[in-house]
C-alpha positions as CSV (number, residue, x, y, z in Angstrom):
1,M,-9.3,-9.3,29.5
2,N,-6.8,-9.4,26.8
3,L,-8.4,-9.3,23.3
4,R,-5.8,-11.8,21.9
5,Y,-6.7,-14.2,24.8
6,L,-10.4,-14.0,24.0
7,L,-9.7,-14.6,20.3
8,L,-7.6,-17.7,21.3
9,V,-10.2,-19.1,23.5
10,S,-12.9,-18.6,20.9
11,T,-10.7,-20.3,18.3
12,L,-10.1,-23.2,20.6
13,V,-13.8,-23.6,21.4
14,T,-14.6,-23.5,17.7
15,A,-11.9,-26.0,16.9
16,C,-13.2,-28.4,19.6
17,V,-16.7,-28.2,18.2
18,F,-15.7,-29.1,14.7
19,S,-12.9,-31.5,15.5
20,S,-11.9,-33.9,18.2
21,C,-10.2,-32.4,21.2
22,S,-8.4,-35.5,22.3
23,S,-5.0,-35.2,23.9
24,A,-3.5,-37.9,21.7
25,G,-0.9,-36.1,19.5
26,E,-0.7,-32.5,18.7
27,S,-3.7,-30.8,17.1
28,Q,-3.2,-29.1,13.7
29,E,-3.7,-25.8,15.5
30,V,-0.8,-26.4,17.9
31,K,1.4,-27.5,14.9
32,D,0.5,-24.4,13.0
33,Y,1.2,-22.1,16.0
34,K,4.6,-23.8,16.4
35,V,5.5,-23.2,12.8
36,Q,4.4,-19.6,13.1
37,C,6.4,-19.1,16.3
38,D,9.5,-20.7,14.7
39,R,9.1,-18.2,11.8
40,G,9.1,-15.3,14.3
41,D,5.3,-14.7,14.5
42,V,4.7,-13.2,17.9
43,I,1.0,-14.2,17.9
44,G,1.9,-17.9,17.4
45,C,4.4,-17.8,20.3
46,F,2.0,-15.9,22.6
47,N,-0.9,-18.3,21.9
48,L,1.2,-21.3,22.6
49,G,2.2,-19.7,25.9
50,V,-1.5,-19.3,26.8
51,M,-2.3,-22.9,25.6
52,Y,0.4,-24.5,27.7
53,E,-0.3,-22.3,30.7
54,D,-4.0,-23.2,30.7
55,G,-3.7,-26.8,29.3
56,D,-6.0,-25.9,26.4
57,G,-5.4,-28.4,23.6
58,V,-2.0,-29.5,25.1
59,K,-0.8,-31.0,28.3
60,Q,-0.4,-28.2,30.8
61,S,3.2,-27.2,31.3
62,N,4.4,-24.1,33.0
63,T,7.9,-24.8,31.6
64,E,6.6,-24.7,28.0
65,A,4.4,-21.7,28.7
66,L,7.3,-19.8,30.1
67,N,9.4,-20.8,27.0
68,Y,6.8,-19.5,24.6
69,Y,6.0,-16.3,26.5
70,G,9.8,-15.7,26.6
71,K,9.9,-16.1,22.8
72,A,6.9,-13.6,22.5
73,C,8.7,-11.2,24.8
74,D,11.9,-11.5,22.7
75,L,9.8,-10.5,19.7
76,K,8.8,-7.3,21.7
77,D,5.3,-8.4,22.6
78,E,4.2,-6.5,25.7
79,D,1.6,-9.2,26.8
80,G,4.2,-11.9,26.3
81,C,6.7,-10.0,28.5
82,E,4.1,-9.4,31.2
83,N,3.1,-13.1,31.3
84,Y,6.7,-14.2,31.3
85,A,7.5,-11.9,34.2
86,R,4.4,-13.1,36.1
87,M,5.2,-16.7,35.7
88,K,8.9,-16.2,36.4
89,K,7.9,-14.7,39.8
90,K,6.0,-17.8,40.7
91,R,9.1,-20.0,40.4
């Protein structure tokens, strides 16, 4: 299993333990990742892709997942490219 994925999952679990995990509005974590991604941070883009693909902390959306994996791939992230290609094949 991908190390970044494990780190993301552990971060999400920790965040849910210490804060509410309600679906109302975006969590601070999602907002932070979006800011990071907008600034060209590949980890923020990749993590958003995982979150949207799995519906962890956000409403599940393959369209959004594909978008963020694509951004990670554009930033030369191998895992982002692999996930983008895998999801693109499913369409």
